[in-house]
PQR file of N, CA, C, O and H, with PARSE charges and radii, in Angstrom:
ATOM      1  N   MET A   1     116.168  93.920 124.758 -0.4000 1.5000
ATOM      2  CA  MET A   1     115.108  92.714 124.215 -0.0000 2.0000
ATOM      3  C   MET A   1     113.669  93.147 124.567  0.5500 1.7000
ATOM      4  O   MET A   1     112.621  92.959 123.950 -0.5500 1.4000
ATOM      5  N   LYS A   2     113.897  93.737 125.651 -0.4000 1.5000
ATOM      6  CA  LYS A   2     112.311  94.058 126.123 -0.0000 2.0000
ATOM      7  C   LYS A   2     111.958  94.845 125.378  0.5500 1.7000
ATOM      8  O   LYS A   2     110.753  94.604 125.305 -0.5500 1.4000
ATOM      9  H   LYS A   2     114.749  93.890 126.152  0.4000 1.0000
ATOM     10  N   VAL A   3     112.184  95.769 124.649 -0.4000 1.5000
ATOM     11  CA  VAL A   3     111.543  97.152 123.443 -0.0000 2.0000
ATOM     12  C   VAL A   3     111.581  96.378 122.419  0.5500 1.7000
ATOM     13  O   VAL A   3     110.399  96.388 122.075 -0.5500 1.4000
ATOM     14  H   VAL A   3     113.163  95.964 124.708  0.4000 1.0000
ATOM     15  N   LEU A   4     112.297  95.502 121.464 -0.4000 1.5000
ATOM     16  CA  LEU A   4     111.804  94.458 120.399 -0.0000 2.0000
ATOM     17  C   LEU A   4     110.798  93.913 120.531  0.5500 1.7000
ATOM     18  O   LEU A   4     110.122  93.843 119.504 -0.5500 1.4000
ATOM     19  H   LEU A   4     113.257  95.493 121.743  0.4000 1.0000
ATOM     20  N   LYS A   5     110.392  93.471 121.418 -0.4000 1.5000
ATOM     21  CA  LYS A   5     109.118  92.871 122.159 -0.0000 2.0000
ATOM     22  C   LYS A   5     107.857  93.478 121.843  0.5500 1.7000
ATOM     23  O   LYS A   5     106.900  93.061 121.190 -0.5500 1.4000
ATOM     24  H   LYS A   5     110.941  93.528 122.252  0.4000 1.0000
ATOM     25  N   ILE A   6     108.108  94.762 122.568 -0.4000 1.5000
ATOM     26  CA  ILE A   6     107.147  95.731 122.694 -0.0000 2.0000
ATOM     27  C   ILE A   6     107.007  96.446 121.518  0.5500 1.7000
ATOM     28  O   ILE A   6     105.870  96.854 121.282 -0.5500 1.4000
ATOM     29  H   ILE A   6     108.885  95.100 123.098  0.4000 1.0000
ATOM     30  N   LEU A   7     107.857  96.691 120.744 -0.4000 1.5000
ATOM     31  CA  LEU A   7     108.091  97.139 119.236 -0.0000 2.0000
ATOM     32  C   LEU A   7     107.209  95.868 118.315  0.5500 1.7000
ATOM     33  O   LEU A   7     106.344  96.248 117.525 -0.5500 1.4000
ATOM     34  H   LEU A   7     108.781  96.360 120.936  0.4000 1.0000
ATOM     35  N   LEU A   8     107.415  94.756 118.433 -0.4000 1.5000
ATOM     36  CA  LEU A   8     106.844  93.506 117.959 -0.0000 2.0000
ATOM     37  C   LEU A   8     105.496  93.673 118.182  0.5500 1.7000
ATOM     38  O   LEU A   8     104.847  93.612 117.138 -0.5500 1.4000
ATOM     39  H   LEU A   8     108.118  94.448 119.075  0.4000 1.0000
ATOM     40  N   VAL A   9     104.701  93.905 119.407 -0.4000 1.5000
ATOM     41  CA  VAL A   9     103.747  93.666 119.577 -0.0000 2.0000
ATOM     42  C   VAL A   9     103.084  94.896 119.009  0.5500 1.7000
ATOM     43  O   VAL A   9     101.966  94.565 118.616 -0.5500 1.4000
ATOM     44  H   VAL A   9     105.228  93.954 120.255  0.4000 1.0000
ATOM     45  N   VAL A  10     103.295  96.084 118.819 -0.4000 1.5000
ATOM     46  CA  VAL A  10     103.143  97.368 118.670 -0.0000 2.0000
ATOM     47  C   VAL A  10     102.766  97.011 116.944  0.5500 1.7000
ATOM     48  O   VAL A  10     101.583  97.190 116.656 -0.5500 1.4000
ATOM     49  H   VAL A  10     104.204  96.353 119.138  0.4000 1.0000
ATOM     50  N   LEU A  11     103.483  96.634 116.054 -0.4000 1.5000
ATOM     51  CA  LEU A  11     103.492  96.532 114.774 -0.0000 2.0000
ATOM     52  C   LEU A  11     102.514  95.552 114.500  0.5500 1.7000
ATOM     53  O   LEU A  11     101.825  95.758 113.501 -0.5500 1.4000
ATOM     54  H   LEU A  11     104.445  96.489 116.287  0.4000 1.0000
ATOM     55  N   ILE A  12     102.311  94.602 115.116 -0.4000 1.5000
ATOM     56  CA  ILE A  12     101.142  93.426 114.770 -0.0000 2.0000
ATOM     57  C   ILE A  12      99.902  93.841 115.492  0.5500 1.7000
ATOM     58  O   ILE A  12      99.082  92.924 115.531 -0.5500 1.4000
ATOM     59  H   ILE A  12     102.870  94.435 115.928  0.4000 1.0000
ATOM     60  N   ALA A  13      99.488  95.016 116.115 -0.4000 1.5000
ATOM     61  CA  ALA A  13      98.254  95.476 117.106 -0.0000 2.0000
ATOM     62  C   ALA A  13      97.891  96.514 115.662  0.5500 1.7000
ATOM     63  O   ALA A  13      96.802  96.475 115.090 -0.5500 1.4000
ATOM     64  H   ALA A  13     100.154  95.761 116.083  0.4000 1.0000
ATOM     65  N   ILE A  14      99.113  97.470 115.217 -0.4000 1.5000
ATOM     66  CA  ILE A  14      98.640  98.287 113.828 -0.0000 2.0000
ATOM     67  C   ILE A  14      98.354  97.180 112.736  0.5500 1.7000
ATOM     68  O   ILE A  14      97.182  96.810 112.685 -0.5500 1.4000
ATOM     69  H   ILE A  14      99.998  97.502 115.682  0.4000 1.0000
ATOM     70  N   ALA A  15      98.863  96.844 112.230 -0.4000 1.5000
ATOM     71  CA  ALA A  15      98.491  95.562 111.088 -0.0000 2.0000
ATOM     72  C   ALA A  15      97.321  95.417 111.332  0.5500 1.7000
ATOM     73  O   ALA A  15      96.497  96.030 110.653 -0.5500 1.4000
ATOM     74  H   ALA A  15      99.816  97.144 112.271  0.4000 1.0000
ATOM     75  N   GLY A  16      96.811  94.345 112.638 -0.4000 1.5000
ATOM     76  CA  GLY A  16      95.520  93.888 112.713 -0.0000 2.0000
ATOM     77  C   GLY A  16      94.127  94.759 112.450  0.5500 1.7000
ATOM     78  O   GLY A  16      92.995  94.468 112.067 -0.5500 1.4000
ATOM     79  H   GLY A  16      97.480  93.846 113.189  0.4000 1.0000
ATOM     80  N   THR A  17      94.829  96.027 112.873 -0.4000 1.5000
ATOM     81  CA  THR A  17      93.668  97.349 113.157 -0.0000 2.0000
ATOM     82  C   THR A  17      93.455  97.809 112.052  0.5500 1.7000
ATOM     83  O   THR A  17      92.352  98.314 111.847 -0.5500 1.4000
ATOM     84  H   THR A  17      95.749  96.264 113.184  0.4000 1.0000
ATOM     85  N   VAL A  18      94.742  97.767 110.692 -0.4000 1.5000
ATOM     86  CA  VAL A  18      94.135  97.921 109.735 -0.0000 2.0000
ATOM     87  C   VAL A  18      93.843  97.273 108.682  0.5500 1.7000
ATOM     88  O   VAL A  18      93.297  97.785 107.705 -0.5500 1.4000
ATOM     89  H   VAL A  18      95.639  97.357 110.858  0.4000 1.0000
ATOM     90  N   GLY A  19      94.234  95.884 108.791 -0.4000 1.5000
ATOM     91  CA  GLY A  19      93.437  94.556 108.477 -0.0000 2.0000
ATOM     92  C   GLY A  19      92.109  94.515 108.308  0.5500 1.7000
ATOM     93  O   GLY A  19      91.463  94.282 107.286 -0.5500 1.4000
ATOM     94  H   GLY A  19      94.677  95.468 109.585  0.4000 1.0000
ATOM     95  N   TRP A  20      91.648  94.838 109.739 -0.4000 1.5000
ATOM     96  CA  TRP A  20      90.502  94.696 110.149 -0.0000 2.0000
ATOM     97  C   TRP A  20      89.590  95.779 109.829  0.5500 1.7000
ATOM     98  O   TRP A  20      88.405  95.497 109.649 -0.5500 1.4000
ATOM     99  H   TRP A  20      92.173  95.028 110.569  0.4000 1.0000
ATOM    100  N   ARG A  21      89.989  96.988 109.734 -0.4000 1.5000
ATOM    101  CA  ARG A  21      89.237  98.297 108.867 -0.0000 2.0000
ATOM    102  C   ARG A  21      89.051  97.930 107.475  0.5500 1.7000
ATOM    103  O   ARG A  21      87.913  98.070 107.026 -0.5500 1.4000
ATOM    104  H   ARG A  21      90.952  97.216 109.881  0.4000 1.0000
ATOM    105  N   TRP A  22      90.131  97.403 106.567 -0.4000 1.5000
ATOM    106  CA  TRP A  22      89.759  97.320 105.099 -0.0000 2.0000
ATOM    107  C   TRP A  22      89.299  96.161 105.208  0.5500 1.7000
ATOM    108  O   TRP A  22      89.353  96.053 103.983 -0.5500 1.4000
ATOM    109  H   TRP A  22      91.056  97.289 106.932  0.4000 1.0000
ATOM    110  N   PHE A  23      88.839  95.052 105.567 -0.4000 1.5000
ATOM    111  CA  PHE A  23      88.379  93.867 105.758 -0.0000 2.0000
ATOM    112  C   PHE A  23      86.702  94.754 105.897  0.5500 1.7000
ATOM    113  O   PHE A  23      85.963  94.714 104.912 -0.5500 1.4000
ATOM    114  H   PHE A  23      88.796  95.140 106.562  0.4000 1.0000
ATOM    115  N   GLN A  24      86.294  95.425 107.033 -0.4000 1.5000
ATOM    116  CA  GLN A  24      84.896  95.810 106.838 -0.0000 2.0000
ATOM    117  C   GLN A  24      84.472  96.520 106.212  0.5500 1.7000
ATOM    118  O   GLN A  24      83.281  96.832 106.210 -0.5500 1.4000
ATOM    119  H   GLN A  24      86.893  95.457 107.833  0.4000 1.0000
ATOM    120  N   TYR A  25      85.585  97.104 105.300 -0.4000 1.5000
ATOM    121  CA  TYR A  25      84.941  98.188 104.472 -0.0000 2.0000
ATOM    122  C   TYR A  25      84.684  97.027 102.751  0.5500 1.7000
ATOM    123  O   TYR A  25      83.778  97.071 101.918 -0.5500 1.4000
ATOM    124  H   TYR A  25      86.552  96.851 105.301  0.4000 1.0000
ATOM    125  N   VAL A  26      85.507  96.431 102.805 -0.4000 1.5000
ATOM    126  CA  VAL A  26      85.124  95.455 101.369 -0.0000 2.0000
ATOM    127  C   VAL A  26      83.739  94.486 101.686  0.5500 1.7000
ATOM    128  O   VAL A  26      82.761  94.206 100.992 -0.5500 1.4000
ATOM    129  H   VAL A  26      86.242  96.395 103.481  0.4000 1.0000
ATOM    130  N   SER A  27      84.061  94.192 102.790 -0.4000 1.5000
ATOM    131  CA  SER A  27      82.769  93.431 103.233 -0.0000 2.0000
ATOM    132  C   SER A  27      81.411  93.984 103.627  0.5500 1.7000
ATOM    133  O   SER A  27      80.508  93.195 103.905 -0.5500 1.4000
ATOM    134  H   SER A  27      84.855  94.420 103.354  0.4000 1.0000
ATOM    135  N   ASN A  28      81.144  95.788 103.682 -0.4000 1.5000
ATOM    136  CA  ASN A  28      80.077  96.313 103.675 -0.0000 2.0000
ATOM    137  C   ASN A  28      79.034  95.992 102.853  0.5500 1.7000
ATOM    138  O   ASN A  28      79.144  95.413 101.772 -0.5500 1.4000
ATOM    139  H   ASN A  28      81.878  96.429 103.456  0.4000 1.0000
ATOM    140  N   THR A  29      77.711  96.482 103.522 -0.4000 1.5000
ATOM    141  CA  THR A  29      77.081  96.944 102.195 -0.0000 2.0000
ATOM    142  C   THR A  29      76.129  98.273 102.410  0.5500 1.7000
ATOM    143  O   THR A  29      74.955  98.492 102.110 -0.5500 1.4000
ATOM    144  H   THR A  29      77.622  96.952 104.400  0.4000 1.0000
ATOM    145  N   VAL A  30      76.809  98.806 102.845 -0.4000 1.5000
ATOM    146  CA  VAL A  30      76.344 100.292 102.612 -0.0000 2.0000
ATOM    147  C   VAL A  30      76.444 101.265 101.355  0.5500 1.7000
ATOM    148  O   VAL A  30      75.554 101.692 100.620 -0.5500 1.4000
ATOM    149  H   VAL A  30      77.763  98.628 103.088  0.4000 1.0000
ATOM    150  N   SER A  31      78.127 101.520 101.347 -0.4000 1.5000
ATOM    151  CA  SER A  31      78.356 102.121 100.395 -0.0000 2.0000
ATOM    152  C   SER A  31      79.568 101.717 100.073  0.5500 1.7000
ATOM    153  O   SER A  31      80.281 101.116 100.876 -0.5500 1.4000
ATOM    154  H   SER A  31      78.850 101.173 101.944  0.4000 1.0000
ATOM    155  N   PRO A  32      80.024 102.082  98.544 -0.5600 1.5000
ATOM    156  CA  PRO A  32      81.576 101.551  98.473  0.2800 2.0000
ATOM    157  C   PRO A  32      82.651 102.669  98.541  0.5500 1.7000
ATOM    158  O   PRO A  32      83.877 102.577  98.471 -0.5500 1.4000
ATOM    159  N   TYR A  33      81.737 103.904  98.719 -0.4000 1.5000
ATOM    160  CA  TYR A  33      82.585 105.564  98.840 -0.0000 2.0000
ATOM    161  C   TYR A  33      83.041 105.995 100.328  0.5500 1.7000
ATOM    162  O   TYR A  33      83.100 107.204 100.551 -0.5500 1.4000
ATOM    163  H   TYR A  33      80.742 103.979  98.776  0.4000 1.0000
ATOM    164  N   ASP A  34      83.387 105.035 101.426 -0.4000 1.5000
ATOM    165  CA  ASP A  34      83.862 105.285 102.631 -0.0000 2.0000
ATOM    166  C   ASP A  34      85.532 105.719 102.243  0.5500 1.7000
ATOM    167  O   ASP A  34      86.404 105.015 101.732 -0.5500 1.4000
ATOM    168  H   ASP A  34      83.339 104.053 101.245  0.4000 1.0000
ATOM    169  N   GLU A  35      85.573 106.735 102.566 -0.4000 1.5000
ATOM    170  CA  GLU A  35      87.073 107.180 102.110 -0.0000 2.0000
ATOM    171  C   GLU A  35      88.012 106.640 102.703  0.5500 1.7000
ATOM    172  O   GLU A  35      89.049 106.572 102.043 -0.5500 1.4000
ATOM    173  H   GLU A  35      84.865 107.307 102.981  0.4000 1.0000
ATOM    174  N   VAL A  36      88.042 106.181 103.821 -0.4000 1.5000
ATOM    175  CA  VAL A  36      88.995 105.369 105.113 -0.0000 2.0000
ATOM    176  C   VAL A  36      89.787 104.108 103.939  0.5500 1.7000
ATOM    177  O   VAL A  36      90.907 103.876 103.483 -0.5500 1.4000
ATOM    178  H   VAL A  36      87.200 106.236 104.358  0.4000 1.0000
ATOM    179  N   GLY A  37      88.257 103.492 103.838 -0.4000 1.5000
ATOM    180  CA  GLY A  37      88.259 102.024 103.435 -0.0000 2.0000
ATOM    181  C   GLY A  37      88.708 102.224 101.780  0.5500 1.7000
ATOM    182  O   GLY A  37      89.293 101.270 101.267 -0.5500 1.4000
ATOM    183  H   GLY A  37      87.347 103.680 104.209  0.4000 1.0000
ATOM    184  N   ILE A  38      88.497 103.212 101.097 -0.4000 1.5000
ATOM    185  CA  ILE A  38      88.851 103.354  99.571 -0.0000 2.0000
ATOM    186  C   ILE A  38      90.012 103.495  99.633  0.5500 1.7000
ATOM    187  O   ILE A  38      90.702 102.810  98.879 -0.5500 1.4000
ATOM    188  H   ILE A  38      88.022 103.987 101.514  0.4000 1.0000
ATOM    189  N   ALA A  39      90.699 104.501 100.622 -0.4000 1.5000
ATOM    190  CA  ALA A  39      92.067 104.654 100.789 -0.0000 2.0000
ATOM    191  C   ALA A  39      93.142 103.646 101.367  0.5500 1.7000
ATOM    192  O   ALA A  39      94.364 103.681 101.222 -0.5500 1.4000
ATOM    193  H   ALA A  39      90.139 105.058 101.235  0.4000 1.0000
ATOM    194  N   LEU A  40      92.309 102.679 102.107 -0.4000 1.5000
ATOM    195  CA  LEU A  40      93.153 101.403 102.419 -0.0000 2.0000
ATOM    196  C   LEU A  40      93.374 100.180 101.475  0.5500 1.7000
ATOM    197  O   LEU A  40      94.335  99.411 101.509 -0.5500 1.4000
ATOM    198  H   LEU A  40      91.316 102.651 102.225  0.4000 1.0000
ATOM    199  N   ASN A  41      92.223 100.139 100.558 -0.4000 1.5000
ATOM    200  CA  ASN A  41      91.917  99.559  99.397 -0.0000 2.0000
ATOM    201  C   ASN A  41      92.881  99.715  98.335  0.5500 1.7000
ATOM    202  O   ASN A  41      93.728  98.885  98.004 -0.5500 1.4000
ATOM    203  H   ASN A  41      91.442 100.764 100.530  0.4000 1.0000
ATOM    204  N   SER A  42      92.674 100.871  97.822 -0.4000 1.5000
ATOM    205  CA  SER A  42      94.062 101.561  96.740 -0.0000 2.0000
ATOM    206  C   SER A  42      95.220 101.160  97.345  0.5500 1.7000
ATOM    207  O   SER A  42      95.958 100.857  96.407 -0.5500 1.4000
ATOM    208  H   SER A  42      91.986 101.546  98.091  0.4000 1.0000
ATOM    209  N   ARG A  43      95.969 100.932  98.661 -0.4000 1.5000
ATOM    210  CA  ARG A  43      97.058 101.241  98.874 -0.0000 2.0000
ATOM    211  C   ARG A  43      97.619  99.272  98.901  0.5500 1.7000
ATOM    212  O   ARG A  43      98.726  98.915  98.498 -0.5500 1.4000
ATOM    213  H   ARG A  43      95.370 101.178  99.423  0.4000 1.0000
ATOM    214  N   MET A  44      96.704  98.435  99.381 -0.4000 1.5000
ATOM    215  CA  MET A  44      96.627  97.215  98.778 -0.0000 2.0000
ATOM    216  C   MET A  44      97.221  96.850  98.495  0.5500 1.7000
ATOM    217  O   MET A  44      97.597  97.762  97.760 -0.5500 1.4000
ATOM    218  H   MET A  44      95.805  98.725  99.709  0.4000 1.0000
ATOM    219  N   PRO A  45      98.392  95.558  98.216 -0.5600 1.5000
ATOM    220  CA  PRO A  45      98.934  94.791  97.106  0.2800 2.0000
ATOM    221  C   PRO A  45      98.178  94.031  96.070  0.5500 1.7000
ATOM    222  O   PRO A  45      97.239  93.389  96.541 -0.5500 1.4000
ATOM    223  N   GLY A  46      98.331  93.946  94.884 -0.4000 1.5000
ATOM    224  CA  GLY A  46      97.624  93.447  93.566 -0.0000 2.0000
ATOM    225  C   GLY A  46      96.683  92.394  94.155  0.5500 1.7000
ATOM    226  O   GLY A  46      95.494  92.684  94.292 -0.5500 1.4000
ATOM    227  H   GLY A  46      99.094  94.468  94.501  0.4000 1.0000
ATOM    228  N   PRO A  47      97.124  91.237  94.498 -0.5600 1.5000
ATOM    229  CA  PRO A  47      95.870  90.666  94.864  0.2800 2.0000
ATOM    230  C   PRO A  47      95.059  90.579  96.209  0.5500 1.7000
ATOM    231  O   PRO A  47      94.255  89.687  96.481 -0.5500 1.4000
ATOM    232  N   ILE A  48      95.368  91.557  96.943 -0.4000 1.5000
ATOM    233  CA  ILE A  48      94.470  92.026  97.845 -0.0000 2.0000
ATOM    234  C   ILE A  48      93.640  92.789  97.467  0.5500 1.7000
ATOM    235  O   ILE A  48      92.491  92.664  97.891 -0.5500 1.4000
ATOM    236  H   ILE A  48      96.021  92.282  96.722  0.4000 1.0000
ATOM    237  N   ASN A  49      93.940  93.714  96.643 -0.4000 1.5000
ATOM    238  CA  ASN A  49      93.547  94.906  96.054 -0.0000 2.0000
ATOM    239  C   ASN A  49      92.101  94.580  95.407  0.5500 1.7000
ATOM    240  O   ASN A  49      91.040  95.155  95.648 -0.5500 1.4000
ATOM    241  H   ASN A  49      94.873  93.816  96.299  0.4000 1.0000
ATOM    242  N   LYS A  50      92.394  93.261  94.322 -0.4000 1.5000
ATOM    243  CA  LYS A  50      91.939  92.848  93.115 -0.0000 2.0000
ATOM    244  C   LYS A  50      90.519  91.750  94.002  0.5500 1.7000
ATOM    245  O   LYS A  50      89.327  91.614  93.724 -0.5500 1.4000
ATOM    246  H   LYS A  50      93.256  92.793  94.127  0.4000 1.0000
ATOM    247  N   TRP A  51      91.470  91.093  95.216 -0.4000 1.5000
ATOM    248  CA  TRP A  51      90.121  90.288  95.999 -0.0000 2.0000
ATOM    249  C   TRP A  51      89.174  91.627  96.360  0.5500 1.7000
ATOM    250  O   TRP A  51      88.081  91.407  95.838 -0.5500 1.4000
ATOM    251  H   TRP A  51      92.438  91.204  95.441  0.4000 1.0000
ATOM    252  N   GLY A  52      89.160  92.439  96.786 -0.4000 1.5000
ATOM    253  CA  GLY A  52      88.882  93.612  97.631 -0.0000 2.0000
ATOM    254  C   GLY A  52      87.684  94.153  96.489  0.5500 1.7000
ATOM    255  O   GLY A  52      86.524  93.871  96.788 -0.5500 1.4000
ATOM    256  H   GLY A  52      90.048  92.617  97.210  0.4000 1.0000
ATOM    257  N   CYS A  53      87.909  94.900  95.221 -0.4000 1.5000
ATOM    258  CA  CYS A  53      87.304  95.243  94.331 -0.0000 2.0000
ATOM    259  C   CYS A  53      86.727  94.634  93.816  0.5500 1.7000
ATOM    260  O   CYS A  53      85.875  95.183  93.118 -0.5500 1.4000
ATOM    261  H   CYS A  53      88.852  95.129  94.978  0.4000 1.0000
ATOM    262  N   ASP A  54      86.802  92.932  93.805 -0.4000 1.5000
ATOM    263  CA  ASP A  54      85.790  92.114  92.868 -0.0000 2.0000
ATOM    264  C   ASP A  54      84.426  91.727  94.384  0.5500 1.7000
ATOM    265  O   ASP A  54      83.220  91.602  94.171 -0.5500 1.4000
ATOM    266  H   ASP A  54      87.495  92.486  94.372  0.4000 1.0000
ATOM    267  N   LYS A  55      84.979  91.636  95.550 -0.4000 1.5000
ATOM    268  CA  LYS A  55      83.624  91.510  96.622 -0.0000 2.0000
ATOM    269  C   LYS A  55      83.065  92.797  96.588  0.5500 1.7000
ATOM    270  O   LYS A  55      81.880  92.781  96.922 -0.5500 1.4000
ATOM    271  H   LYS A  55      85.959  91.738  95.723  0.4000 1.0000
ATOM    272  N   LEU A  56      83.631  94.226  96.220 -0.4000 1.5000
ATOM    273  CA  LEU A  56      82.512  95.340  95.757 -0.0000 2.0000
ATOM    274  C   LEU A  56      81.811  95.324  95.178  0.5500 1.7000
ATOM    275  O   LEU A  56      80.720  95.842  95.413 -0.5500 1.4000
ATOM    276  H   LEU A  56      84.593  94.239  95.949  0.4000 1.0000
ATOM    277  N   HIS A  57      82.190  94.566  93.889 -0.4000 1.5000
ATOM    278  CA  HIS A  57      81.651  94.770  92.726 -0.0000 2.0000
ATOM    279  C   HIS A  57      80.752  93.760  92.842  0.5500 1.7000
ATOM    280  O   HIS A  57      79.867  94.103  92.058 -0.5500 1.4000
ATOM    281  H   HIS A  57      83.076  94.145  93.698  0.4000 1.0000
ATOM    282  N   ALA A  58      80.434  92.759  93.315 -0.4000 1.5000
ATOM    283  CA  ALA A  58      79.973  91.798  93.493 -0.0000 2.0000
ATOM    284  C   ALA A  58      78.259  92.570  94.471  0.5500 1.7000
ATOM    285  O   ALA A  58      77.044  92.636  94.282 -0.5500 1.4000
ATOM    286  H   ALA A  58      81.153  92.481  93.952  0.4000 1.0000
ATOM    287  N   GLN A  59      79.073  92.898  95.282 -0.4000 1.5000
ATOM    288  CA  GLN A  59      77.757  93.784  96.132 -0.0000 2.0000
ATOM    289  C   GLN A  59      77.053  95.187  95.595  0.5500 1.7000
ATOM    290  O   GLN A  59      75.867  95.439  95.808 -0.5500 1.4000
ATOM    291  H   GLN A  59      80.060  92.845  95.435  0.4000 1.0000
ATOM    292  N   PHE A  60      77.952  96.065  94.866 -0.4000 1.5000
ATOM    293  CA  PHE A  60      77.519  97.401  94.136 -0.0000 2.0000
ATOM    294  C   PHE A  60      77.844  97.009  92.845  0.5500 1.7000
ATOM    295  O   PHE A  60      78.972  97.356  92.496 -0.5500 1.4000
ATOM    296  H   PHE A  60      78.916  95.860  94.693  0.4000 1.0000
ATOM    297  N   ASP A  61      77.033  96.238  91.838 -0.4000 1.5000
ATOM    298  CA  ASP A  61      76.807  95.782  90.501 -0.0000 2.0000
ATOM    299  C   ASP A  61      76.960  97.443  89.881  0.5500 1.7000
ATOM    300  O   ASP A  61      78.025  97.762  89.352 -0.5500 1.4000
ATOM    301  H   ASP A  61      76.116  95.956  92.123  0.4000 1.0000
ATOM    302  N   SER A  62      76.048  98.252  89.970 -0.4000 1.5000
ATOM    303  CA  SER A  62      75.401  99.810  89.353 -0.0000 2.0000
ATOM    304  C   SER A  62      75.762 100.366  89.605  0.5500 1.7000
ATOM    305  O   SER A  62      75.583 101.360  88.900 -0.5500 1.4000
ATOM    306  H   SER A  62      75.183  97.993  90.400  0.4000 1.0000
ATOM    307  N   ALA A  63      76.657 100.592  90.754 -0.4000 1.5000
ATOM    308  CA  ALA A  63      77.393 101.902  91.142 -0.0000 2.0000
ATOM    309  C   ALA A  63      78.972 102.317  90.570  0.5500 1.7000
ATOM    310  O   ALA A  63      79.849 101.455  90.631 -0.5500 1.4000
ATOM    311  H   ALA A  63      76.802  99.786  91.327  0.4000 1.0000
ATOM    312  N   PRO A  64      79.170 103.186  90.214 -0.5600 1.5000
ATOM    313  CA  PRO A  64      80.524 103.414  89.700  0.2800 2.0000
ATOM    314  C   PRO A  64      81.719 102.953  90.406  0.5500 1.7000
ATOM    315  O   PRO A  64      81.905 102.986  91.623 -0.5500 1.4000
ATOM    316  N   PRO A  65      82.297 102.635  89.739 -0.5600 1.5000
ATOM    317  CA  PRO A  65      83.880 102.106  91.108  0.2800 2.0000
ATOM    318  C   PRO A  65      84.350 103.350  91.737  0.5500 1.7000
ATOM    319  O   PRO A  65      84.349 104.548  91.454 -0.5500 1.4000
ATOM    320  N   PRO A  66      84.796 102.516  92.811 -0.5600 1.5000
ATOM    321  CA  PRO A  66      85.682 103.424  93.520  0.2800 2.0000
ATOM    322  C   PRO A  66      86.869 103.589  93.414  0.5500 1.7000
ATOM    323  O   PRO A  66      87.590 102.595  93.328 -0.5500 1.4000
ATOM    324  N   TYR A  67      87.460 104.975  93.385 -0.4000 1.5000
ATOM    325  CA  TYR A  67      89.395 104.794  93.515 -0.0000 2.0000
ATOM    326  C   TYR A  67      89.771 103.549  94.022  0.5500 1.7000
ATOM    327  O   TYR A  67      89.423 102.875  94.991 -0.5500 1.4000
ATOM    328  H   TYR A  67      86.874 105.783  93.455  0.4000 1.0000
ATOM    329  N   GLY A  68      90.623 103.414  93.057 -0.4000 1.5000
ATOM    330  CA  GLY A  68      91.574 101.469  93.123 -0.0000 2.0000
ATOM    331  C   GLY A  68      90.762 100.471  92.300  0.5500 1.7000
ATOM    332  O   GLY A  68      91.080  99.333  91.954 -0.5500 1.4000
ATOM    333  H   GLY A  68      90.906 103.962  92.269  0.4000 1.0000
ATOM    334  N   CYS A  69      89.760 101.085  92.093 -0.4000 1.5000
ATOM    335  CA  CYS A  69      88.920  99.855  91.370 -0.0000 2.0000
ATOM    336  C   CYS A  69      88.358  99.907  90.040  0.5500 1.7000
ATOM    337  O   CYS A  69      87.533  99.129  89.562 -0.5500 1.4000
ATOM    338  H   CYS A  69      89.502 102.009  92.375  0.4000 1.0000
ATOM    339  N   GLN A  70      89.174 101.432  89.218 -0.4000 1.5000
ATOM    340  CA  GLN A  70      88.448 102.016  88.275 -0.0000 2.0000
ATOM    341  C   GLN A  70      89.548 101.311  86.899  0.5500 1.7000
ATOM    342  O   GLN A  70      90.738 100.998  86.911 -0.5500 1.4000
ATOM    343  H   GLN A  70      89.845 102.064  89.607  0.4000 1.0000
ATOM    344  N   ALA A  71      88.706 101.274  86.025 -0.4000 1.5000
ATOM    345  CA  ALA A  71      89.253 100.620  84.572 -0.0000 2.0000
ATOM    346  C   ALA A  71      89.255 101.392  83.885  0.5500 1.7000
ATOM    347  O   ALA A  71      88.682 102.283  84.511 -0.5500 1.4000
ATOM    348  H   ALA A  71      87.739 101.528  86.016  0.4000 1.0000
ATOM    349  N   GLY A  72      89.601 101.945  82.544 -0.4000 1.5000
ATOM    350  CA  GLY A  72      89.698 102.245  81.066 -0.0000 2.0000
ATOM    351  C   GLY A  72      89.532 103.896  82.002  0.5500 1.7000
ATOM    352  O   GLY A  72      90.520 104.421  82.516 -0.5500 1.4000
ATOM    353  H   GLY A  72      90.067 101.221  82.035  0.4000 1.0000
ATOM    354  N   ASN A  73      88.175 104.499  82.076 -0.4000 1.5000
ATOM    355  CA  ASN A  73      87.897 105.704  81.484 -0.0000 2.0000
ATOM    356  C   ASN A  73      87.075 106.006  83.323  0.5500 1.7000
ATOM    357  O   ASN A  73      86.437 106.932  83.824 -0.5500 1.4000
ATOM    358  H   ASN A  73      87.372 104.073  81.659  0.4000 1.0000
ATOM    359  N   GLY A  74      87.425 105.029  83.672 -0.4000 1.5000
ATOM    360  CA  GLY A  74      86.844 105.468  85.744 -0.0000 2.0000
ATOM    361  C   GLY A  74      85.599 105.183  85.833  0.5500 1.7000
ATOM    362  O   GLY A  74      85.029 105.340  86.913 -0.5500 1.4000
ATOM    363  H   GLY A  74      87.943 104.277  83.264  0.4000 1.0000
ATOM    364  N   ARG A  75      84.852 104.659  84.611 -0.4000 1.5000
ATOM    365  CA  ARG A  75      83.493 104.358  85.090 -0.0000 2.0000
ATOM    366  C   ARG A  75      83.319 102.642  85.110  0.5500 1.7000
ATOM    367  O   ARG A  75      82.280 102.046  85.393 -0.5500 1.4000
ATOM    368  H   ARG A  75      85.315 104.532  83.734  0.4000 1.0000
ATOM    369  N   GLN A  76      84.699 101.995  84.711 -0.4000 1.5000
ATOM    370  CA  GLN A  76      84.361 100.739  84.854 -0.0000 2.0000
ATOM    371  C   GLN A  76      85.144 100.076  85.870  0.5500 1.7000
ATOM    372  O   GLN A  76      86.094 100.601  86.450 -0.5500 1.4000
ATOM    373  H   GLN A  76      85.543 102.479  84.481  0.4000 1.0000
ATOM    374  N   TRP A  77      84.600  98.587  86.120 -0.4000 1.5000
ATOM    375  CA  TRP A  77      85.266  97.987  87.308 -0.0000 2.0000
ATOM    376  C   TRP A  77      86.497  97.228  86.520  0.5500 1.7000
ATOM    377  O   TRP A  77      86.632  96.794  85.376 -0.5500 1.4000
ATOM    378  H   TRP A  77      83.828  98.161  85.648  0.4000 1.0000
ATOM    379  N   ARG A  78      87.165  97.270  87.464 -0.4000 1.5000
ATOM    380  CA  ARG A  78      88.093  96.114  86.893 -0.0000 2.0000
ATOM    381  C   ARG A  78      87.815  94.973  87.037  0.5500 1.7000
ATOM    382  O   ARG A  78      88.550  94.096  86.585 -0.5500 1.4000
ATOM    383  H   ARG A  78      87.055  97.622  88.393  0.4000 1.0000
TER
END
């Protein structure tokens, strides 16, 4: 039982760290081309990925979209 509790705490810590890092990426104002952020956002489930891409698009409207937010020929935001 104690091992299960430790495993649960570790999983929650990892999920919190990954979630926080993803949120920092989509709410940044410096650049939409952070490699770790792009990797995290492209692997998020559909609605979460769309929200992140919409937030990035609002902040970086004139920049080409990062991987995971591309549509069509790769030069258009989804």
